C-alpha positions in Angstrom: 19.2 -7.7 -5.0 20.1 -10.9 -3.3 16.7 -11.3 -1.8 13.6 -11.7 -3.8 11.6 -8.5 -3.4 8.1 -7.7 -4.6 8.0 -6.5 -8.2 5.4 -3.9 -7.3 6.4 -1.6 -10.2 5.8 -4.5 -12.6 2.3 -4.9 -11.2 1.2 -1.3 -11.8 -1.9 -1.1 -13.8 -1.8 0.8 -17.1 -3.9 3.7 -15.7 -1.7 3.8 -12.5 1.5 3.8 -14.6 0.1 6.5 -16.9 -1.0 8.7 -14.0 2.4 8.2 -12.3 4.3 9.1 -15.5 2.2 12.2 -16.0 2.8 13.2 -12.3 6.5 12.7 -12.7 6.7 14.8 -15.9 4.7 17.6 -14.2 6.8 17.5 -11.0 10.1 17.4 -12.9 9.0 20.4 -14.9 7.9 22.5 -11.9 11.0 21.5 -9.9 13.0 22.7 -12.9 15.0 19.5 -13.4 14.0 18.9 -17.0 15.6 15.8 -18.5 15.8 13.9 -15.2 15.1 10.3 -15.8 13.3 8.5 -13.0 13.7 4.7 -12.6 10.2 4.1 -11.4 10.7 0.4 -11.0 13.8 0.8 -8.9 12.2 3.4 -6.7 8.9 1.5 -6.2 10.8 -1.8 -5.6 13.1 -0.4 -2.8 10.2 1.6 -1.3 8.0 -1.5 -1.1 10.9 -3.7 0.2 11.6 -1.1 3.0 7.9 -0.9 3.9 7.6 -4.7 4.1 10.9 -5.2 6.0 10.8 -2.2 8.5 7.4 -0.4 8.8 5.2 1.3 6.1 6.7 4.8 6.4 10.2 3.3 5.8 9.6 3.2 2.0 9.2 6.9 1.4 12.0 7.8 3.9 14.3 5.2 2.3 13.7 6.6 -1.2 14.2 10.2 0.0 17.5 9.4 1.6 18.7 7.4 -1.4 17.9 10.4 -3.7 19.4 12.9 -1.3 22.7 11.0 -1.0 22.9 10.4 -4.7 22.3 14.1 -5.4 25.1 15.1 -2.9 27.5 12.5 -4.4 26.8 13.8 -7.9 27.1 17.5 -6.9 30.5 16.7 -5.3 31.7 15.1 -8.5 31.9 11.5 -7.2 29.9 10.1 -10.1 26.9 10.7 -12.3 23.5 10.6 -10.6 22.5 7.2 -11.9 25.6 5.6 -10.7 25.3 7.3 -7.3 21.6 6.3 -7.1 22.4 2.6 -7.9 25.2 2.6 -5.2 22.9 4.1 -2.5 20.2 1.7 -3.4 22.5 -1.2 -3.0 23.5 0.0 0.5 19.8 0.2 1.4 19.2 -3.3 -0.1 22.1 -4.8 1.9 20.7 -3.3 5.1 17.2 -4.5 4.4 18.5 -8.0 3.5 20.4 -8.1 6.8 17.4 -6.9 8.8 15.1 -9.4 7.1 17.6 -12.3 7.7 17.9 -11.3 11.4 14.1 -11.5 11.9 13.9 -14.8 10.4 
């Protein structure tokens, strides 16, 4: 990112990180997407950046849309999920940087 954004994922306490990792494993299993790797730091960072730049609910909506678009791009054969996810995250970051710069 060109802007400095909060490193919220880096600040997760050990019990929080452990609970989150357990939840991710459980959810991935029940959604039947075994083997899916979740970049927790990236997801938390862009979510927090959207929350602090737009409004609180912008974080979850932003991360949902990034994941949705990345899944569609992968399904259509454009690239693997990780590449699509990084590209969609960069689009969101550029928009958030632009919005933050416009506000001041």
